[in-house]
C-alpha positions as CSV (number, residue, x, y, z in Angstrom):
1,M,0.3,-0.1,0.0
2,I,3.0,2.7,0.7
3,P,4.3,2.4,-2.7
4,L,1.1,2.9,-4.0
5,L,0.1,5.8,-2.5
6,A,3.7,6.8,-2.8
7,V,2.8,7.1,-6.8
8,A,-0.1,8.5,-6.5
9,G,1.3,11.1,-4.6
10,G,3.5,11.9,-6.9
11,A,2.0,11.7,-9.8
12,S,-1.3,14.5,-8.2
13,V,1.6,16.7,-6.9
14,A,3.2,16.7,-10.2
15,N,0.1,18.7,-11.5
16,V,1.6,21.9,-9.3
17,Y,4.5,21.6,-11.3
18,F,4.2,21.4,-14.6
19,A,4.0,24.5,-16.0
20,Q,7.4,25.9,-15.0
21,P,9.5,24.7,-17.8
22,L,6.7,25.7,-20.0
23,L,6.1,29.5,-18.9
24,V,7.3,30.9,-21.8
25,T,5.9,29.2,-25.0
26,I,2.3,28.8,-22.5
27,G,3.0,33.0,-22.3
28,R,3.5,33.6,-26.1
29,D,0.8,30.8,-27.1
30,L,-1.9,33.3,-25.1
31,G,-0.5,36.4,-25.8
32,M,0.2,37.1,-22.1
33,A,2.8,40.1,-20.8
34,P,6.0,38.8,-19.2
35,A,5.1,39.7,-15.8
36,L,1.9,37.9,-16.3
37,V,3.3,34.7,-16.7
38,G,4.7,34.1,-13.4
39,A,1.0,34.1,-11.8
40,V,0.1,30.9,-13.7
41,V,2.5,29.6,-10.7
42,T,1.8,32.0,-8.5
43,L,-2.2,30.9,-8.5
44,T,-1.5,27.1,-8.4
45,H,0.1,27.3,-5.6
46,V,-2.8,30.1,-4.2
47,G,-5.3,27.4,-4.8
48,Y,-3.0,24.6,-3.4
49,G,-2.7,27.0,0.0
50,L,-6.5,27.0,0.2
51,G,-6.7,23.2,-0.5
52,L,-5.2,22.5,2.5
53,F,-6.9,24.6,4.5
54,L,-10.1,23.9,3.4
55,L,-10.1,20.1,2.3
56,V,-7.3,18.3,4.0
57,P,-8.6,18.6,7.5
58,L,-11.9,16.8,6.3
59,G,-9.6,13.5,6.4
60,D,-9.9,13.8,10.3
61,M,-13.8,13.4,10.2
62,K,-14.7,11.2,7.3
63,D,-14.1,8.3,4.9
64,R,-10.5,9.2,3.6
65,R,-10.8,6.4,0.2
66,R,-13.8,8.6,-0.5
67,L,-12.2,11.8,-0.1
68,I,-9.4,11.1,-2.2
69,V,-11.4,9.6,-5.0
70,T,-13.8,12.5,-5.0
71,Q,-10.4,14.9,-5.8
72,L,-8.8,12.9,-7.8
73,V,-12.1,12.9,-10.2
74,L,-12.6,16.3,-9.8
75,L,-8.9,17.0,-10.3
76,A,-9.1,15.4,-13.8
77,G,-11.9,17.4,-14.5
78,A,-9.8,20.9,-13.6
79,L,-6.8,19.4,-16.0
80,T,-9.1,18.9,-18.7
81,V,-10.3,22.7,-18.8
82,V,-6.4,23.7,-18.6
83,S,-5.7,21.4,-21.6
84,I,-8.2,23.4,-24.0
85,A,-8.1,26.9,-22.2
86,P,-8.8,29.4,-24.9
87,T,-7.7,32.6,-23.0
88,A,-4.9,33.4,-20.2
89,A,-7.8,34.4,-18.2
90,L,-9.2,30.7,-18.7
91,L,-5.4,29.3,-17.8
92,L,-5.7,30.8,-14.7
93,V,-9.0,29.8,-13.2
94,G,-8.3,26.9,-14.4
95,M,-4.7,26.2,-12.9
96,A,-6.1,27.9,-9.5
97,A,-8.8,25.1,-9.5
98,V,-5.7,22.2,-10.2
99,G,-3.8,23.7,-7.3
100,L,-6.9,23.5,-5.1
101,L,-7.4,19.7,-5.9
102,A,-4.2,18.9,-5.9
103,V,-3.9,19.1,-2.2
104,V,-5.3,15.0,-2.2
105,T,-1.4,14.6,-1.9
106,Q,-1.6,15.2,1.8
107,T,-4.1,13.6,1.9
108,L,-2.4,10.2,1.3
109,V,0.6,11.6,3.1
110,V,-1.2,11.5,6.6
111,H,-3.3,8.3,5.3
112,A,0.4,6.7,5.0
113,A,1.4,8.0,8.2
114,S,-1.8,6.8,10.4
115,L,-1.0,3.1,8.8
116,A,2.8,3.4,10.1
117,P,3.4,2.0,13.8
118,P,5.4,5.0,15.6
119,A,8.6,3.8,15.2
120,R,8.3,3.3,11.8
121,R,6.5,6.1,11.0
122,G,9.4,8.6,10.1
123,R,10.6,6.0,7.6
124,V,6.9,6.0,6.2
125,V,6.2,9.4,5.4
126,G,9.7,9.8,3.9
127,Q,9.0,6.6,1.4
128,V,5.8,8.6,0.6
129,T,7.6,11.7,0.4
130,G,10.2,10.4,-1.7
131,G,7.4,9.3,-4.2
132,V,6.4,12.9,-4.3
133,V,9.6,14.2,-4.8
134,I,10.0,11.9,-7.7
135,G,6.7,13.3,-8.9
136,I,7.6,16.7,-8.9
137,L,10.9,16.1,-10.7
138,L,9.2,13.9,-13.5
139,A,6.8,16.7,-13.8
140,R,9.5,19.2,-15.0
141,A,10.8,16.2,-17.6
142,V,7.6,14.9,-18.8
143,S,6.3,18.3,-19.2
144,G,9.0,19.4,-21.3
145,L,9.5,16.1,-23.3
146,L,5.6,16.3,-24.0
147,A,5.5,20.1,-25.1
148,D,8.4,19.7,-27.5
149,L,6.4,16.9,-29.1
150,A,2.7,18.0,-29.3
151,G,2.5,20.6,-27.6
152,W,2.1,22.2,-23.7
153,R,-1.5,21.7,-23.7
154,S,-0.7,17.4,-24.6
155,V,0.7,17.8,-21.0
156,Y,-2.4,18.3,-18.5
157,L,-4.5,16.4,-21.2
158,A,-2.3,13.5,-20.5
159,S,-2.1,14.2,-16.8
160,A,-6.1,13.9,-16.9
161,G,-6.3,10.8,-18.4
162,L,-3.4,9.4,-15.9
163,T,-5.6,11.1,-12.7
164,A,-8.9,9.5,-13.9
165,L,-7.0,6.0,-14.2
166,L,-5.6,6.8,-10.6
167,A,-9.3,7.8,-9.4
168,L,-10.1,4.3,-10.6
169,V,-7.5,2.3,-8.9
170,L,-7.8,3.8,-5.9
171,S,-11.3,3.4,-5.3
172,R,-10.9,-0.4,-5.9
173,S,-7.6,-0.9,-3.5
174,L,-7.8,1.6,-0.7
175,P,-9.3,0.3,2.6
176,R,-11.8,2.1,4.2
177,S,-11.3,4.7,6.6
178,P,-13.0,6.9,9.5
179,G,-10.2,9.3,9.3
180,G,-9.2,10.4,12.4
181,A,-10.7,10.4,16.0
182,A,-12.5,13.9,15.3
183,P,-15.8,13.9,17.3
184,P,-18.7,13.6,14.8
185,A,-20.7,16.2,16.3
186,L,-17.6,18.1,14.9
187,G,-19.0,20.5,12.0
188,Y,-17.1,21.7,9.4
189,G,-16.6,25.5,10.1
190,R,-15.0,24.2,13.9
191,L,-13.0,21.8,12.0
192,L,-11.1,24.2,10.3
193,R,-11.5,26.6,12.9
194,S,-9.3,23.8,15.1
195,T,-6.4,23.8,12.8
196,V,-5.8,27.6,14.3
197,D,-6.7,26.3,17.5
198,L,-3.6,24.0,16.5
199,F,-1.2,26.7,15.7
200,A,-1.8,28.5,18.5
201,R,-1.2,25.8,21.3
202,E,1.9,23.7,19.4
203,R,5.0,26.0,19.5
204,L,6.7,23.2,17.4
205,L,4.2,23.7,14.5
206,R,4.8,27.3,14.5
207,V,8.5,26.6,14.2
208,R,8.4,23.8,11.4
209,A,5.5,25.8,9.6
210,L,7.9,28.8,9.4
211,L,10.7,26.9,8.6
212,G,8.4,25.1,6.1
213,L,7.8,28.2,4.5
214,L,11.3,29.7,4.2
215,I,12.5,26.4,2.5
216,F,10.1,26.1,-0.2
217,A,10.5,30.2,-1.0
218,A,14.1,29.0,-1.9
219,F,13.1,25.9,-3.2
220,S,10.6,27.8,-5.4
221,T,12.9,30.5,-6.6
222,L,15.1,28.4,-8.5
223,W,12.7,26.2,-10.1
224,S,9.8,29.1,-11.1
225,S,12.6,30.8,-13.1
226,V,15.1,28.5,-13.9
227,A,13.9,28.0,-17.1
228,L,14.4,31.7,-18.2
229,P,18.2,31.9,-18.2
230,L,18.4,28.3,-19.7
231,S,16.2,29.1,-22.6
232,E,18.1,32.0,-23.5
233,A,21.6,32.5,-24.6
234,P,24.0,31.1,-24.3
235,H,22.1,28.3,-23.6
236,S,19.2,28.2,-25.5
237,L,18.2,24.8,-24.4
238,S,14.8,23.1,-25.5
239,H,11.6,22.4,-22.9
240,T,12.7,18.4,-23.0
241,A,16.7,19.6,-21.7
242,I,15.1,22.0,-19.5
243,G,12.7,19.5,-18.2
244,A,15.7,16.9,-17.5
245,F,17.6,18.9,-15.0
246,G,14.7,18.6,-13.0
247,L,16.0,14.5,-13.3
248,I,19.4,15.3,-12.1
249,G,17.5,16.8,-8.2
250,A,16.5,13.1,-7.8
251,V,18.8,12.4,-5.2
252,G,16.3,14.9,-2.9
253,A,14.2,11.4,-2.4
254,L,17.1,9.8,-1.2
255,A,17.2,12.4,1.1
256,A,13.8,11.9,2.1
257,G,13.8,8.2,3.2
258,A,17.2,9.0,5.0
259,A,16.0,12.1,6.8
260,G,13.0,9.6,8.0
261,R,15.3,7.1,9.2
262,L,17.5,9.5,10.9
263,N,14.0,11.3,12.7
264,D,13.2,7.7,14.0
265,R,16.2,7.6,15.6
266,G,16.1,11.3,17.5
267,L,18.4,13.3,15.6
268,S,15.6,14.9,13.8
269,R,17.4,18.5,14.8
270,W,20.2,18.0,13.4
271,T,19.1,16.4,10.2
272,T,17.5,20.0,10.2
273,G,20.6,21.8,10.8
274,A,22.2,20.1,8.1
275,G,20.0,20.4,5.6
276,L,19.6,23.8,6.0
277,A,23.3,24.7,5.9
278,L,23.5,22.9,2.3
279,L,20.7,24.9,1.4
280,A,22.2,28.2,2.0
281,V,25.6,26.9,0.4
282,S,23.5,25.7,-2.6
283,W,23.3,28.8,-3.8
284,V,27.0,29.3,-4.8
285,P,27.4,26.8,-7.3
286,L,23.6,28.4,-8.8
287,A,25.2,31.7,-9.4
288,F,27.3,30.2,-11.7
289,T,24.1,29.0,-13.6
290,G,25.0,31.7,-16.9
291,S,28.2,30.3,-17.7
292,S,28.7,26.6,-16.7
293,L,25.9,24.0,-16.6
294,W,27.6,21.9,-14.7
295,A,27.5,24.4,-11.7
296,L,23.8,24.3,-12.2
297,V,24.2,20.5,-11.9
298,V,26.0,21.0,-8.8
299,G,23.4,23.2,-7.3
300,V,20.1,21.6,-8.1
301,I,21.4,18.3,-6.1
302,V,22.4,19.9,-3.0
303,L,19.4,22.3,-3.1
304,D,16.9,19.1,-3.4
305,L,18.8,17.3,-0.7
306,A,18.6,20.0,2.1
307,V,14.6,20.6,0.9
308,Q,13.6,17.4,1.4
309,A,15.6,16.2,4.3
310,V,14.1,19.7,6.5
311,H,10.4,18.7,5.0
312,V,10.2,15.3,6.0
313,T,11.8,16.0,9.3
314,N,8.9,18.4,10.0
315,Q,6.0,16.4,8.4
316,T,6.8,13.7,11.1
317,L,7.9,15.6,14.1
318,I,4.3,17.5,13.6
319,Y,2.3,14.7,13.2
320,A,3.7,12.9,16.4
321,L,2.2,15.9,18.1
322,H,-1.4,14.7,17.3
323,P,-1.9,11.9,15.0
324,E,-6.1,11.9,15.8
325,A,-5.5,15.5,13.9
326,G,-2.9,14.4,11.5
327,G,-5.2,16.2,8.3
328,R,-5.3,19.1,10.4
329,L,-1.7,19.8,11.3
330,I,-0.5,18.6,7.8
331,G,-2.9,20.8,6.1
332,G,-2.0,23.9,8.3
333,Y,2.1,23.4,8.2
334,M,1.7,22.9,4.1
335,I,-0.5,26.1,3.8
336,F,2.9,27.8,4.7
337,Y,5.0,25.5,2.3
338,A,2.3,27.5,-0.1
339,I,2.4,30.9,0.9
340,G,6.5,30.4,0.7
341,S,6.1,28.4,-3.1
342,A,3.8,31.2,-3.9
343,T,6.2,34.3,-3.4
344,G,9.4,32.7,-4.4
345,A,7.6,32.0,-7.5
346,L,6.4,35.5,-7.8
347,A,9.3,37.4,-6.5
348,A,12.0,35.6,-8.8
349,T,10.1,36.0,-12.0
350,S,9.9,39.7,-11.3
351,L,13.0,40.3,-10.0
352,Y,14.7,38.5,-12.8
353,A,13.2,40.5,-15.4
354,A,14.0,43.5,-13.4
355,A,17.8,42.3,-12.6
356,G,18.7,39.0,-13.9
357,W,19.9,35.8,-12.5
358,G,22.3,37.1,-10.1
359,A,19.6,38.7,-8.3
360,V,17.7,35.8,-8.2
361,C,20.5,33.5,-6.4
362,V,20.8,36.3,-4.1
363,L,17.1,36.2,-3.0
364,G,17.1,32.7,-2.6
365,A,20.5,32.6,-0.4
366,G,19.2,35.0,1.7
367,I,15.7,33.4,1.8
368,S,17.6,30.1,3.0
369,V,20.2,32.2,5.3
370,L,17.3,33.0,7.2
371,A,15.5,29.7,7.3
372,F,19.4,28.9,9.2
373,L,19.2,31.4,11.6
374,V,15.8,30.4,12.8
375,W,16.9,27.3,13.6
376,A,20.0,28.5,15.6
377,H,17.9,30.6,17.7
378,E,15.3,27.7,18.4
379,T,18.3,25.5,19.0
380,R,20.0,28.0,21.5
381,A,16.4,28.8,22.8
382,R,15.6,25.1,23.2
383,P,18.5,23.4,23.4
384,I,18.4,19.5,23.2
385,P,18.1,17.3,26.6
386,R,20.4,15.7,28.2
387,D,20.8,12.6,30.5
388,R,22.5,12.6,34.2
389,Y,25.5,12.1,32.3
390,G,25.4,15.2,30.5
391,K,25.1,13.2,27.3
392,S,22.6,14.0,24.6
393,S,19.7,11.4,24.4
394,P,18.2,11.1,20.8
395,E,15.2,9.5,21.4
396,R,14.4,12.9,23.6
397,A,16.1,15.1,21.4
398,G,13.6,14.0,18.7
399,R,10.7,14.4,20.8
400,S,12.0,18.1,21.7
401,R,9.2,20.8,21.4
402,G,11.9,23.0,18.7
């Protein structure tokens, strides 16, 4: 069941990232101004953020199988609208709907976490998140290849068919789930308000949500804008070649699994610190993208490793706070992911148009350093617990609320 959930999660979230290597072509085909092209990515993430707040918490009180299948069917419909959109306005509406419904990925992650025993939960979350990472990276490569072969619209039409197929498979294979332990009398409005209450009560959730916002702002700063310098001289790469760079980051999936295992051993805090340090360092080689594609390769590998290590650690720690409220915890955390991704995409594309790739790299590095400083401050404020012999306790460190 875990590999199936990983595949479904990867295929669903890929829809959020298909447009990134296609922005130039989409803008040219629909006559969109350069500043408006970035809105294709931004609105998708805005829709994703709304879905995280409005849809993912439903998994705490409804049958997750029905919820997952219904969202996949509706997602297939939204993808079909995007594939035939004759105007920029309809395209943007369709992309917002795609983002809204693609949050089924997070319901799948919560479902996987609920299936795992606590001692292996980090590993299981890491495996499913690894599938999500591969989906994100394959999205760029597949969309670039299909766009070169049959146009950008074929990307969304093919995804609509795959999503419909996944809905059929999961409707037959997923076990019924009553969702979490939310009382049946808890209405939808109170369910949503309880997400806010969780943030008010849990310091760990707030800190990890802030880190999630920052790491995905950095992640989106790179991936929402890197197609722009690669499509221009001196590289002038095709969609297929640009999308292929996403495959290089597939090692991020390895980081997801490794981070999950380290978290199960109680090393979550140090995994976070190492990941954030690598995230800041990754922008050094990325700054040389204009003159060296090998520098881009190195930067992509390091950045994706860092982001996924921190992301898996974040999800594992916050789910453990209240497993019965897993949908609300993961959904609330991922809202900050969506805010960071949307902000990074809009800022990077606008900054590239105004000041070039060097300025984009300064922005990404600044966000990464800020994330590291947040972690360092939290580490000093809430030191790792030690036993009576003065040695750090991995188990207690993993459970420490910071």
